[in-house]
N, C-alpha and C positions, 0 to 999 in steps of 0.2 A: 504493500500500500504506500510505503514511503516514497517509492519511485514516482508515483503519480502526483505527489503533493505539490509539485512545481507546475502542474498543468491546470489552469483555471477551468473549473466546471461552470461557474457562473461569473459573469463580468457585468457589473452594474455601473452605468455611466450617467452621472448627473441626474439621478432619480429624484423626482419631485412628486409630492402628493398633497394637493391643496383641497380643502373642503370649503365650499361657499356657505358662510354663516349669515342668516338673516339678521339684519340690524334694524328692521322695521321700515315702514314707508317704502316698501319695494326695493330697499337697498340691501346689498350683500357685501360681505368682506371676506377675503380668503384667509382661512386658518392654515398656516403653513406647517402641516404636521411633519412632513419630510421635505427638506429644502436643499436639493442639490447634493445628494449623497453618492459617492463613488467608491467602489471597493470590488475586490474579487474574492471568490471562495474556491480554493483548489480542490481537485478531486480527492476524496478520501479524508479530508480534514474536517475539523470542527472549528467554526468561527464563532466565538462568543460575542454577544452584543449586549452591552450594559449601559445603564443610565437611570436617572430618576424617573418616576412615574410621569407620563405625559411628554416624554422627550421624543417619542416617535418610533420606539423600537418595534412594537407590535405592528404599526402601520407599515414599516419597512417589510416585514415578513409577509403581510397580507398583500401588499402591492407587488412583491416579487412573484407571487402566485396568481396575480391578476384577479384576486378577490376584490380588489379596488382597481379601477382603471387608472394607470399612472397619468398624472397631469403632464409630465414631461420626463425626458430621459430615455435611456435605452437599457434593455435587459437582454443579455446574450447568454445562451445556454449551450454549452459544448460547441462553441464556435458559430452558433446560429442565432440570429436576432429574432426575438419573439415579437411578432407584429400582428399577423392575421388571426382570425378566429380558429383556423385550422392549426396554426402554430401553438396557440394556447391549449387547444384540445390535446395535441400530442405532448406538450410540455407537462400537462397534468397527469399523464400516465407515468411520468418520470419524476415528478416532484409533488410532494404532498405536505400535510401539516398535522402536528399534534397540538391540540388546543390547551389553553391554560386550565380551564375548570372542568374536571371530569364529571361534575354533577350536572352541568347544563349542556355539555357538548354531546351527550348520548341521548337518543330518543327513548323515553321511558316506556313507549308502547311496543318497542321492538325487542325481540330476544337477542342475546349476545350473538348467536349465529347469524341473524339477519343484519345486525349492526356491522359486523365484520364483513359479511358477504355483500353489503350494499355497493361498494366500489367494484366488486366483481361483476355485479349486475349492470351497473352503469356503463362500464367499459367492455362488457361482453367477453370476459376473460375465462370462460369455461365452455365446454361442449355439452356436458351432461350434468345432471343433478348430482350424481355420485362424485364427479370431478370437483364440483363446487364444494360439496360436503368435505371431501378429503383436504381441499385447499384451506378451508376454514379451520379444520382441526390442526393442520400444519402450522397455521398462523398463531393459533392459540398456544400451541406448544412452544413457539418462539418466545412468547412473553410469560411463560410459566402458568398458564391456565390449562385445565384438563377438560376432557370431552364432556364430563358431567355438567360443566358450566354452560354449555352451548344453548340449552333450552331455557335458561333462567333469564331474568330481566335485570337491567342495570341497577335498580334500587335495592336489589338483594346483595350487592357487593359493597365492600369498603372503598374508600377513596383511592387507595393504591391499586386495588384490583380494577376499578373503573378506568384508571389511567392506563393500565395494561390493555384493557379492551380498546381504548382509543389508539394506543400504539399499534395493536394488531390490525385495526382498521386502516391505519396509515400505511402499513406494510403490504396491504392486500394487492396493490397494483404493481408490486415488486419495484419500488421507486429507487432512484439513485440519490435523490436529494430530499431531505426532510427539514422543514422549518419547525423547530421546537419552541413554541411560544410559552415561556415560563411553565414548563410541564411538571415541575415539582413544587411550585410555590403554594399550591392548595393542599399539600400533603404533610402529614406529620414528619418531623425530622427523622425519626427512625425508619420511615418508609422511603424518604428521599434518597438515601444512600443506595438502597436496593434498586430503585428505578434508574438512578444515574449509572450504576454499574451495568444494568441491563442495556442501556443505550450504548455504552462502550462495547459490550459483548456483541450486540447486533451490528455495530459499525464494523467490527473486526470480521464477523462471520459473513455479512452480506455486502461489504464494501460500500457502506453508506457515507454520504457527505451531509453534515449538519450545519444549519444556522441556529445556534442555541441562544435564545433570548432569555435573560434572567435578571433578577435584582440581586440575588445572593452571589457576591463576588467570590466566595470560597468555592461554591458549586461550579461557577464558571471557570475558575482556575483549574479545578480538578479535571474537567472534561475537555477544555479547549486547547487547540494548538496555537491559535492567535486570538486576540481580544480587541474589539473595537468599542470605543466609548462615544456615546451620543449625548448631545445637550441641545435642547430646544430645536429639534429637527435637523441639526447639523452633526456631522461626524467630526470630533475634535482630536481623536488620537486612535492609532491602529498600530499594533506591534505584536510580536510573539508573546505568549502568555507570561513566560518568565521575565522577559524584558520589561513588559509594562508593569509588572508587580515590583521588580527590583529597581527600575529606573523610569518611573512615570515622569513625563516632561510637561504636559499641560497642567495648569493650575487646578482645573476641575478634576482631572484624573488623580492628582496628588491628594486632593481633599477626599474623594471617594475611597481611595485605598487606605487613607489614614484612619478611616472608620471601621475597617475590617478587624473583627476581634481576634486577639492572639491568645492561644491557650496558656502560654507561659506568663505568670503574673509579673515577673521582673521585667521581661521585654515589654509587656503591655504598659507598665508604668513609665518605662523609658521612652516609649513612642509618643511623639507629639501629635496630638489631634489637630487637624487643620479645619477650623469651623468656618463655614461660609456665612456671610451676613446678608440679610435681605431675602426677599422671596423670589421664586422663579418667575420671570416675566411671562405674561400671557403670550402664547403663539399668535394671538390676534393682534397684539401690539408689541412685537419683538423689537428689541433695541436695534438701532442702526449699527452697522459694522459688525464687530464680534458679538454674538449673542450672550457671551459670558461676561462681558465687560462690566455690567452693573453689579456683579458680585466679586470681581477680581481685584485684588490689592495691587496688581501690577499694571492696571489699565492706564493707557495714555490717550492723547487726542487722536493718534493714528488708529487706535482700536475702535474709537467711535466713528471714524471717517470711512474705514474700509474693512471688509471681512478678510481676515488672514487666509492666505492660500493653504490648502491642505497638501503639504509637501513632504517628501521623504528627507529626513534630516540625518539618518544613518540607515544602513542596509535593513530594509524591511520595516523601518520605524517611521510612521507618518504622523505629523502633528500640524494643527492649524492654530498658530499663535504668533503674534508680533513680538512678544516679550521673552522669548526663550533665553536671551543673553542676560536677562535680569534675574532669572529664577535660580536660586542657589541650590 
């Protein structure tokens, strides 16, 4: 798998997703949920995507899969631009999504077998009912469910088991790429580790590529090869997981990582917490220039005047900041 990690499976260029919000009197204003995001995801890797609530992480994942029609930008998959309805249909056989809430993402009126089998029905991926049944049992086996669970309903399962059902459904089309939208945030901590390890095992076994969206920075570090940090619809930093944890460059990334709990009390006391002041601006009224400047202690007039370029400052380490030379 490591040989393939230098070959982009997804290439996202200048992706924008704006939602028109009614302001009354027939006026609308664009809410810039995702504003000019550019990145690649290599075949066989996991790209972690982190940031505060409302920064646009989930919108990036949904827009990639064309659950939202992109306002602007290009999405390339395996060297082919996704443009037409036919392209999207083919893309959805190779790319799928695991949703955040296992309680609301499963139909309570359908049995587990029908939930997992629904993508098989939609894409006509079987010839006989026996073939469909065998495939459903195979998928259940991948995620640690047994055949006795097939005739039961989602409400009869725990949160962790429900998320396993959702993962089995995502695997039904035999995808290459999966958007994991905070797949463990609704689960107990004891269950989170099991599900995270299962994602890693499935990636190894099936050669999957993940975009892993999460709040929990420790979870992201555990599963990700590279990590991207978003703030107010923009990507502010992208680097290898170890690099971004050991040498974060953007002031926002540094603040996020300073809040990660450390199990050793001595190290925890020695760590200096970087506290941000002020509230997150509304994406409806984003600041001019750099979106982080209203909470940044290094901000200058240049930060207010122009958005910093998202550029590579060392091999594989991208940052959008005018003040890198001031940060100690």
